[in-house]
C-alpha positions, 0 to 999 in steps of 0.5 A, a space after each residue: 595474457 589477461 592482468 598486469 603483465 609484461 609482454 614481447 610481441 614481434 613488430 617489424 621484420 627486415 629481410 635481406 634479399 636473400 630473404 633470410 631475417 637480419 634484424 627483426 623489432 619487437 615491442 617490450 609491452 607492460 600492462 603495469 606500466 605502458 598505459 601512462 595514464 586514463 584522460 576524459 579527452 584527447 587534450 589530456 592524453 596529448 599534453 602527457 605524450 608531448 611532455 615525454 617528447 620534449 625530453 626525448 623520452 630520457 628520463 620515462 625510459 631511463 626509470 621505466 625500463 628497467 621495471 620492463 626488463 626486471 620482469 620480463 626475465 623473470 620469464 625469459 632469462 635470456 631476454 638481456 643477451 638477446 635484445 637491444 633497446 632501440 627507443 621508446 614509442 607513444 599512442 593514444 588510444 581510446 577505449 570504452 571505461 568498462 569494468 571488465 577491461 573490455 577491449 573488442 573493437 566497436 562500430 557505430 554512427 552518428 550524424 553521418 561519420 562512423 566511429 571506430 573503438 579499435 580495440 586490440 589489433 586482432 579486432 582491425 578486421 571485425 571492424 572493416 567488416 562493421 564499417 562496410 556493412 554500416 555504409 551499405 544498410 539502410 538507416 531504417 535497418 540499424 539500432 538506433 539509441 540517442 542518435 547512435 546507429 549500430 547493427 542489429 548483429 554487430 559487436 556494438 549490439 552484442 556488448 552494449 551490456 558490458 560497456 555500460 558496466 563501469 570499472 569501481 577498481 582503481 586499477 582497471 585499465 581504464 582508470 590507470 594513473 601510471 605517471 602520478 603512481 610512479 612520481 617518486 620514480 619519474 619526476 622531474 621529467 
């Protein structure tokens, strides 16, 4: 789905010896609330995660969980009868700031290091293929711009114009500041 919607995704299945599912875990994600902030540095993002972890996510979960659940119940009225909350999880994702909320995996090489902007999880196979090709392609056959080397038929080459279009909308996911926007709900965390 595209937009500020809630999403329920399978996360983990645990089976017993009889191979029947006994416990399944899901992630309840919400585009409107899950991106806690957009930061120019890893240190800025890490600071927010550390603050939430110091509180063991208690204040954060107590205030945001009802917002997630209210929206999932619109699409899945029986949600509360079928699912139990087991905990919160966080992570930091690097992405390009683009007008289109670009989410494709992009690989490139600079100074002998290969970089991957992962996009969405389903792009992992494309990224792996491009990494293998970057490792085995002669540098003279790669495109080069400002010291960045990339495959001429790879995702970076295909997506350059889209990557260069910067967001103008405050609510583009590259510009979200959810913790600040919801500070009236979340303080003190």
